[in-house]
N, CA and C atoms as a LAMMPS dump frame, in Angstrom:
ITEM: TIMESTEP
0
ITEM: NUMBER OF ATOMS
417
ITEM: BOX BOUNDS ff ff ff
-5.0000000000000000e+02 5.0000000000000000e+02
-5.0000000000000000e+02 5.0000000000000000e+02
-5.0000000000000000e+02 5.0000000000000000e+02
ITEM: ATOMS id mol type element x y z
1 1 1 N 42.702 -331.611 -213.862
2 1 2 C 41.332 -331.838 -213.442
3 1 3 C 40.397 -331.367 -214.83
4 2 1 N 39.456 -332.325 -215.091
5 2 2 C 38.832 -332.151 -216.318
6 2 3 C 37.425 -331.25 -215.836
7 3 1 N 37.173 -330.59 -216.834
8 3 2 C 35.824 -329.685 -216.657
9 3 3 C 34.864 -330.262 -217.894
10 4 1 N 33.622 -329.703 -217.555
11 4 2 C 32.706 -329.861 -218.695
12 4 3 C 32.97 -329.203 -219.777
13 5 1 N 32.802 -329.702 -221.028
14 5 2 C 33.129 -329.061 -222.405
15 5 3 C 31.897 -328.361 -222.511
16 6 1 N 32.276 -327.059 -223.12
17 6 2 C 30.95 -326.208 -223.538
18 6 3 C 30.982 -326.092 -225.016
19 7 1 N 29.892 -326.266 -225.632
20 7 2 C 29.614 -326.036 -227.098
21 7 3 C 28.591 -325.077 -227.451
22 8 1 N 28.969 -324.225 -228.323
23 8 2 C 27.774 -323.154 -228.896
24 8 3 C 27.531 -323.274 -230.213
25 9 1 N 26.414 -323.415 -230.625
26 9 2 C 25.822 -323.527 -231.886
27 9 3 C 25.456 -322.238 -232.454
28 10 1 N 25.93 -322.01 -233.539
29 10 2 C 25.249 -320.412 -234.046
30 10 3 C 24.657 -320.662 -235.654
31 11 1 N 23.688 -320.263 -235.697
32 11 2 C 23.212 -319.856 -237.187
33 11 3 C 22.51 -318.61 -237.148
34 12 1 N 22.017 -318.312 -238.353
35 12 2 C 21.579 -316.619 -238.424
36 12 3 C 20.185 -316.456 -237.662
37 13 1 N 19.281 -317.409 -237.572
38 13 2 C 18.087 -316.992 -237.046
39 13 3 C 17.866 -318.023 -235.451
40 14 1 N 18.694 -318.739 -235.486
41 14 2 C 18.447 -319.835 -234.039
42 14 3 C 17.129 -320.309 -234.244
43 15 1 N 16.45 -320.574 -235.038
44 15 2 C 15.24 -321.045 -235.092
45 15 3 C 15.234 -322.664 -235.839
46 16 1 N 16.038 -322.976 -236.277
47 16 2 C 16.281 -324.4 -237.013
48 16 3 C 17.348 -325.019 -236.481
49 17 1 N 18.681 -325.037 -237.499
50 17 2 C 19.634 -325.749 -237.405
51 17 3 C 20.384 -325.77 -235.962
52 18 1 N 20.56 -324.667 -235.342
53 18 2 C 21.465 -324.585 -234.234
54 18 3 C 20.397 -325.279 -232.972
55 19 1 N 19.167 -324.823 -233.039
56 19 2 C 18.317 -325.336 -232.124
57 19 3 C 18.211 -326.718 -232.082
58 20 1 N 18.03 -327.388 -233.382
59 20 2 C 17.985 -328.946 -233.502
60 20 3 C 19.376 -329.345 -233.1
61 21 1 N 20.525 -328.761 -233.097
62 21 2 C 21.907 -329.377 -232.862
63 21 3 C 22.007 -329.366 -231.318
64 22 1 N 21.458 -328.24 -230.839
65 22 2 C 21.691 -328.071 -229.274
66 22 3 C 20.813 -329.107 -228.583
67 23 1 N 19.696 -329.115 -229.108
68 23 2 C 18.489 -330.046 -228.526
69 23 3 C 19.389 -331.627 -228.83
70 24 1 N 19.714 -332.077 -229.878
71 24 2 C 20.417 -333.362 -229.845
72 24 3 C 21.643 -333.484 -229.095
73 25 1 N 22.233 -332.601 -229.036
74 25 2 C 23.715 -332.752 -227.994
75 25 3 C 23.297 -332.779 -226.742
76 26 1 N 22.288 -332.088 -226.208
77 26 2 C 21.872 -332.025 -224.823
78 26 3 C 21.296 -333.368 -224.552
79 27 1 N 20.462 -333.894 -225.707
80 27 2 C 19.735 -335.418 -225.401
81 27 3 C 20.901 -336.471 -225.307
82 28 1 N 21.934 -336.539 -226.477
83 28 2 C 22.813 -337.463 -226.394
84 28 3 C 23.821 -337.677 -225.268
85 29 1 N 24.18 -336.102 -224.903
86 29 2 C 25.312 -336.224 -223.874
87 29 3 C 24.902 -336.227 -222.454
88 30 1 N 23.666 -336.14 -222.049
89 30 2 C 23.033 -336.345 -220.88
90 30 3 C 23.92 -335.8 -219.747
91 31 1 N 24.063 -334.38 -219.888
92 31 2 C 24.775 -333.722 -219.018
93 31 3 C 26.236 -333.615 -218.755
94 32 1 N 26.894 -334.262 -219.963
95 32 2 C 28.236 -334.3 -219.958
96 32 3 C 28.804 -333.307 -220.737
97 33 1 N 28.054 -332.355 -221.491
98 33 2 C 28.479 -331.176 -222.029
99 33 3 C 27.538 -330.103 -221.915
100 34 1 N 27.911 -328.943 -221.717
101 34 2 C 27.1 -327.638 -221.548
102 34 3 C 27.008 -327.303 -222.901
103 35 1 N 25.577 -327.009 -223.452
104 35 2 C 25.228 -326.749 -224.71
105 35 3 C 24.3 -325.292 -224.639
106 36 1 N 24.699 -324.609 -225.75
107 36 2 C 24.175 -323.27 -225.7
108 36 3 C 23.97 -323.051 -227.328
109 37 1 N 22.842 -322.408 -227.941
110 37 2 C 22.773 -321.929 -229.193
111 37 3 C 22.369 -320.498 -229.249
112 38 1 N 22.577 -319.727 -230.453
113 38 2 C 22.326 -318.334 -230.593
114 38 3 C 22.263 -318.304 -232.031
115 39 1 N 21.827 -317.075 -232.34
116 39 2 C 21.79 -316.432 -233.793
117 39 3 C 22.212 -315.268 -234.014
118 40 1 N 22.767 -314.817 -235.193
119 40 2 C 23.289 -313.494 -235.414
120 40 3 C 22.14 -312.357 -235.588
121 41 1 N 21.045 -312.72 -236.073
122 41 2 C 19.872 -312.269 -236.498
123 41 3 C 18.661 -312.932 -235.989
124 42 1 N 18.346 -313.243 -234.665
125 42 2 C 17.35 -314.286 -234.166
126 42 3 C 16.031 -314.008 -234.967
127 43 1 N 15.282 -315.178 -235.037
128 43 2 C 13.86 -315.103 -235.694
129 43 3 C 12.996 -314.752 -234.242
130 44 1 N 11.696 -314.632 -234.34
131 44 2 C 10.704 -314.595 -233.438
132 44 3 C 10.386 -315.661 -232.674
133 45 1 N 10.455 -316.779 -233.633
134 45 2 C 9.699 -318.303 -233.267
135 45 3 C 10.787 -319.123 -233.87
136 46 1 N 10.721 -320.463 -233.097
137 46 2 C 11.377 -321.601 -233.739
138 46 3 C 10.529 -322.159 -235.038
139 47 1 N 11.107 -322.413 -236.121
140 47 2 C 10.528 -323.2 -237.459
141 47 3 C 9.486 -324.204 -237.03
142 48 1 N 8.238 -323.975 -237.188
143 48 2 C 7.418 -325.3 -237.248
144 48 3 C 7.565 -326.455 -237.717
145 49 1 N 8.254 -326.55 -238.852
146 49 2 C 8.845 -327.897 -239.119
147 49 3 C 9.791 -328.393 -238.111
148 50 1 N 10.777 -327.596 -237.813
149 50 2 C 11.596 -328.093 -236.67
150 50 3 C 11.133 -328.654 -235.489
151 51 1 N 10.152 -328.003 -235.016
152 51 2 C 9.266 -328.613 -233.793
153 51 3 C 8.527 -329.815 -234.266
154 52 1 N 8.206 -330.046 -235.446
155 52 2 C 7.557 -331.212 -235.822
156 52 3 C 8.792 -332.413 -235.729
157 53 1 N 9.726 -332.162 -236.571
158 53 2 C 10.57 -333.396 -236.457
159 53 3 C 11.327 -333.466 -235.256
160 54 1 N 11.644 -332.787 -234.452
161 54 2 C 12.141 -332.855 -233.139
162 54 3 C 11.091 -333.541 -232.228
163 55 1 N 10.008 -333.236 -232.303
164 55 2 C 9.004 -333.87 -231.418
165 55 3 C 8.913 -335.465 -232.105
166 56 1 N 9.098 -335.954 -233.027
167 56 2 C 9.307 -337.028 -233.599
168 56 3 C 10.242 -338.154 -232.791
169 57 1 N 11.301 -337.174 -232.182
170 57 2 C 12.206 -338.109 -231.378
171 57 3 C 11.99 -337.778 -229.906
172 58 1 N 11.084 -337.404 -229.751
173 58 2 C 10.551 -337.227 -228.217
174 58 3 C 11.249 -335.835 -227.786
175 59 1 N 11.848 -334.995 -228.606
176 59 2 C 12.314 -333.916 -227.872
177 59 3 C 11.447 -332.566 -228.225
178 60 1 N 11.044 -331.936 -227.253
179 60 2 C 10.177 -330.854 -227.203
180 60 3 C 10.686 -329.574 -227.158
181 61 1 N 10.932 -328.766 -228.268
182 61 2 C 11.482 -327.459 -228.251
183 61 3 C 10.397 -326.471 -228.425
184 62 1 N 9.146 -326.574 -228.039
185 62 2 C 8.077 -325.796 -228.067
186 62 3 C 8.28 -324.327 -227.065
187 63 1 N 9.115 -324.784 -226.104
188 63 2 C 9.318 -323.464 -224.971
189 63 3 C 10.725 -322.79 -225.396
190 64 1 N 11.373 -323.327 -226.327
191 64 2 C 12.628 -322.58 -226.939
192 64 3 C 12.266 -321.269 -227.583
193 65 1 N 13.466 -320.511 -227.375
194 65 2 C 13.118 -319.04 -227.991
195 65 3 C 14.357 -318.705 -228.678
196 66 1 N 14.541 -318.336 -230.067
197 66 2 C 15.67 -317.984 -230.545
198 66 3 C 16.442 -316.756 -229.612
199 67 1 N 17.706 -316.891 -229.568
200 67 2 C 18.529 -316.179 -228.784
201 67 3 C 19.558 -315.258 -229.621
202 68 1 N 19.767 -314.356 -229.204
203 68 2 C 20.747 -313.271 -229.845
204 68 3 C 22.266 -313.715 -229.722
205 69 1 N 23.056 -313.842 -230.586
206 69 2 C 24.773 -314.307 -230.138
207 69 3 C 25.213 -313.16 -229.334
208 70 1 N 25.826 -313.582 -228.213
209 70 2 C 26.49 -312.588 -227.571
210 70 3 C 28.065 -313.033 -227.415
211 71 1 N 28.975 -312.122 -227.277
212 71 2 C 30.269 -312.047 -226.961
213 71 3 C 30.717 -313.117 -225.996
214 72 1 N 29.774 -312.861 -225.032
215 72 2 C 30.155 -313.681 -223.746
216 72 3 C 29.787 -315.075 -223.919
217 73 1 N 28.789 -315.602 -224.676
218 73 2 C 28.535 -317.033 -225.155
219 73 3 C 29.731 -317.596 -225.937
220 74 1 N 30.406 -316.581 -226.799
221 74 2 C 31.354 -317.291 -227.749
222 74 3 C 32.804 -317.494 -226.793
223 75 1 N 33.056 -316.411 -225.727
224 75 2 C 34.047 -316.63 -224.852
225 75 3 C 34.013 -317.839 -223.913
226 76 1 N 32.728 -318.296 -223.453
227 76 2 C 32.571 -319.229 -222.641
228 76 3 C 32.831 -320.639 -223.074
229 77 1 N 32.363 -320.642 -224.722
230 77 2 C 32.624 -321.779 -225.452
231 77 3 C 33.91 -322.38 -225.62
232 78 1 N 34.157 -323.691 -225.517
233 78 2 C 35.31 -324.372 -225.923
234 78 3 C 35.36 -324.622 -227.454
235 79 1 N 33.975 -325.116 -227.965
236 79 2 C 33.657 -325.247 -229.386
237 79 3 C 32.636 -324.251 -229.969
238 80 1 N 32.933 -323.747 -230.946
239 80 2 C 32.009 -322.977 -231.612
240 80 3 C 31.612 -323.443 -232.816
241 81 1 N 30.451 -323.953 -233.177
242 81 2 C 30.058 -324.698 -234.484
243 81 3 C 28.964 -323.648 -235.287
244 82 1 N 29.597 -323.31 -236.229
245 82 2 C 28.754 -322.219 -237.072
246 82 3 C 28.077 -322.846 -238.192
247 83 1 N 26.72 -322.273 -238.432
248 83 2 C 25.966 -323.127 -239.527
249 83 3 C 25.168 -322.083 -240.389
250 84 1 N 26.247 -321.235 -241.164
251 84 2 C 25.949 -320.125 -241.963
252 84 3 C 25.712 -318.83 -241.608
253 85 1 N 26.582 -318.406 -240.529
254 85 2 C 26.207 -317.268 -239.909
255 85 3 C 27.173 -316.33 -240.564
256 86 1 N 28.116 -316.697 -241.366
257 86 2 C 29.113 -315.808 -242.184
258 86 3 C 29.928 -315.119 -241.031
259 87 1 N 30.171 -313.675 -241.465
260 87 2 C 30.902 -312.815 -240.699
261 87 3 C 30.402 -312.362 -239.595
262 88 1 N 29.239 -312.787 -239.429
263 88 2 C 28.474 -312.065 -237.915
264 88 3 C 29.084 -312.797 -236.744
265 89 1 N 29.515 -313.889 -236.918
266 89 2 C 30.141 -314.708 -235.816
267 89 3 C 31.436 -314.239 -235.336
268 90 1 N 31.454 -313.576 -234.218
269 90 2 C 32.786 -313.308 -233.767
270 90 3 C 33.86 -314.548 -233.592
271 91 1 N 35.386 -314.309 -233.688
272 91 2 C 36.22 -315.124 -233.677
273 91 3 C 37.118 -314.74 -232.59
274 92 1 N 37.229 -315.605 -231.723
275 92 2 C 38.432 -315.259 -230.479
276 92 3 C 39.292 -316.366 -230.632
277 93 1 N 40.519 -315.723 -230.702
278 93 2 C 41.762 -316.785 -230.423
279 93 3 C 41.596 -317.742 -229.279
280 94 1 N 42.242 -318.907 -229.469
281 94 2 C 42.157 -319.998 -228.576
282 94 3 C 40.784 -320.815 -228.686
283 95 1 N 39.797 -320.599 -229.39
284 95 2 C 38.498 -321.481 -229.481
285 95 3 C 38.588 -322.143 -230.694
286 96 1 N 37.845 -323.073 -230.681
287 96 2 C 37.971 -324.365 -231.71
288 96 3 C 36.532 -323.98 -232.652
289 97 1 N 36.785 -323.864 -233.866
290 97 2 C 35.616 -323.354 -234.651
291 97 3 C 35.525 -324.532 -235.611
292 98 1 N 34.063 -324.965 -235.851
293 98 2 C 33.903 -325.733 -236.837
294 98 3 C 32.467 -325.123 -237.574
295 99 1 N 32.674 -325.176 -238.941
296 99 2 C 31.781 -324.649 -239.695
297 99 3 C 30.923 -325.917 -240.544
298 100 1 N 29.627 -326.017 -240.253
299 100 2 C 28.969 -327.077 -240.643
300 100 3 C 28.053 -326.693 -241.693
301 101 1 N 28.308 -327.127 -242.882
302 101 2 C 27.68 -326.665 -244.021
303 101 3 C 26.334 -327.397 -244.212
304 102 1 N 25.131 -326.89 -243.607
305 102 2 C 23.956 -327.544 -243.505
306 102 3 C 22.797 -326.642 -244.232
307 103 1 N 21.998 -327.296 -245.01
308 103 2 C 20.764 -326.597 -245.571
309 103 3 C 19.872 -326.016 -244.53
310 104 1 N 19.583 -324.778 -244.766
311 104 2 C 18.569 -324.048 -243.792
312 104 3 C 17.363 -324.365 -243.984
313 105 1 N 16.717 -324.888 -242.735
314 105 2 C 15.332 -325.483 -242.96
315 105 3 C 14.154 -324.391 -243.089
316 106 1 N 14.511 -323.148 -243.349
317 106 2 C 13.379 -322.474 -243.359
318 106 3 C 12.752 -322.314 -244.77
319 107 1 N 11.489 -322.438 -244.777
320 107 2 C 10.606 -322.599 -245.984
321 107 3 C 10.702 -324.193 -246.447
322 108 1 N 11.264 -324.955 -246.002
323 108 2 C 11.45 -326.697 -246.177
324 108 3 C 10.273 -327.167 -245.701
325 109 1 N 9.755 -328.303 -246.316
326 109 2 C 8.736 -329.244 -245.697
327 109 3 C 9.4 -330.039 -244.662
328 110 1 N 8.518 -330.916 -244.102
329 110 2 C 8.749 -331.773 -242.849
330 110 3 C 9.677 -332.875 -243.549
331 111 1 N 9.644 -333.218 -244.67
332 111 2 C 10.261 -334.466 -245.017
333 111 3 C 11.817 -333.865 -245.283
334 112 1 N 11.996 -332.691 -245.981
335 112 2 C 13.546 -332.099 -246.008
336 112 3 C 13.991 -331.694 -244.753
337 113 1 N 13.337 -331.392 -243.793
338 113 2 C 13.797 -330.828 -242.628
339 113 3 C 14.241 -332.138 -241.695
340 114 1 N 13.505 -333.182 -241.875
341 114 2 C 13.924 -334.226 -241.403
342 114 3 C 15.283 -334.743 -241.937
343 115 1 N 15.277 -334.892 -242.981
344 115 2 C 16.932 -334.885 -243.564
345 115 3 C 17.86 -334.148 -242.905
346 116 1 N 17.614 -332.915 -242.783
347 116 2 C 18.525 -331.993 -242.193
348 116 3 C 18.786 -332.292 -240.73
349 117 1 N 17.544 -332.849 -240.057
350 117 2 C 17.753 -333.091 -238.578
351 117 3 C 18.836 -334.437 -238.588
352 118 1 N 18.474 -335.378 -239.42
353 118 2 C 19.287 -336.701 -239.454
354 118 3 C 20.723 -336.422 -239.702
355 119 1 N 21.009 -335.45 -240.591
356 119 2 C 22.302 -335.25 -240.846
357 119 3 C 22.828 -334.444 -239.495
358 120 1 N 22.311 -333.555 -238.854
359 120 2 C 22.623 -332.998 -237.718
360 120 3 C 23.18 -334.144 -236.679
361 121 1 N 22.019 -334.93 -236.446
362 121 2 C 22.269 -336.248 -235.359
363 121 3 C 23.601 -336.822 -235.618
364 122 1 N 23.883 -337.141 -237.125
365 122 2 C 25.039 -338.057 -237.216
366 122 3 C 26.293 -337.019 -236.849
367 123 1 N 26.11 -335.667 -237.122
368 123 2 C 27.583 -334.837 -236.696
369 123 3 C 27.52 -334.781 -235.06
370 124 1 N 26.477 -334.64 -234.632
371 124 2 C 26.456 -334.557 -233.196
372 124 3 C 27.103 -335.833 -232.454
373 125 1 N 26.601 -336.959 -233.064
374 125 2 C 27.288 -338.238 -232.551
375 125 3 C 28.719 -338.399 -232.61
376 126 1 N 29.035 -337.961 -233.671
377 126 2 C 30.828 -337.774 -233.762
378 126 3 C 31.23 -336.833 -233.073
379 127 1 N 30.717 -335.471 -233.053
380 127 2 C 31.337 -334.594 -231.889
381 127 3 C 31.382 -335.096 -230.613
382 128 1 N 30.108 -335.694 -230.28
383 128 2 C 30.287 -336.119 -228.662
384 128 3 C 31.37 -337.172 -228.484
385 129 1 N 31.337 -338.165 -229.233
386 129 2 C 32.343 -339.244 -229.315
387 129 3 C 34.12 -338.483 -229.262
388 130 1 N 33.973 -337.577 -229.739
389 130 2 C 35.38 -336.942 -229.602
390 130 3 C 35.343 -336.123 -228.365
391 131 1 N 34.401 -335.378 -227.835
392 131 2 C 34.506 -334.506 -226.892
393 131 3 C 34.354 -335.257 -225.549
394 132 1 N 33.682 -336.523 -225.35
395 132 2 C 33.725 -337.324 -224.407
396 132 3 C 34.078 -338.805 -224.713
397 133 1 N 35.283 -339.116 -224.731
398 133 2 C 35.45 -340.41 -225.271
399 133 3 C 34.888 -341.535 -224.351
400 134 1 N 34.635 -342.808 -224.887
401 134 2 C 33.976 -343.646 -223.915
402 134 3 C 35.122 -344.434 -223.205
403 135 1 N 34.908 -344.774 -221.869
404 135 2 C 36.011 -345.363 -221.2
405 135 3 C 36.191 -346.768 -221.657
406 136 1 N 37.509 -347.104 -221.482
407 136 2 C 37.832 -348.455 -221.608
408 136 3 C 38.476 -348.738 -223.225
409 137 1 N 38.663 -347.41 -223.946
410 137 2 C 39.342 -347.492 -225.14
411 137 3 C 38.628 -348.232 -226.225
412 138 1 N 37.062 -348.022 -226.294
413 138 2 C 36.247 -348.88 -227.016
414 138 3 C 36.616 -348.716 -228.433
415 139 1 N 37.526 -348.045 -228.991
416 139 2 C 37.743 -348.021 -230.423
417 139 3 C 38.931 -348.821 -230.951
């Protein structure tokens, strides 16, 4: 019996990269993947440039709040994708870990954050194709 895969995105502040990744995966997966994001040292609010570039895609993050990384979130995940949280990310045996080297959008202008968003979007599409292969063997 198959179950819904769970993905956890982790960065330091949970105000930029991990929020964009979570929103993009939720959007593209359309309910086929459980998605969470968290930060090792969460900020108080989402980066305003991130809100702007995600709104350009019709994704509203204005009600999102940075969340603190918990052991429970890591334990529940099938795939943990880190984005610069270093040693603050707990490691559990049997979990799949990916470390995406992405520029931190903190202090960047909208054009720079748009480039980061597009990089994340490409990675999300590749991840989704791996997690939820299309039926009919389309490759």
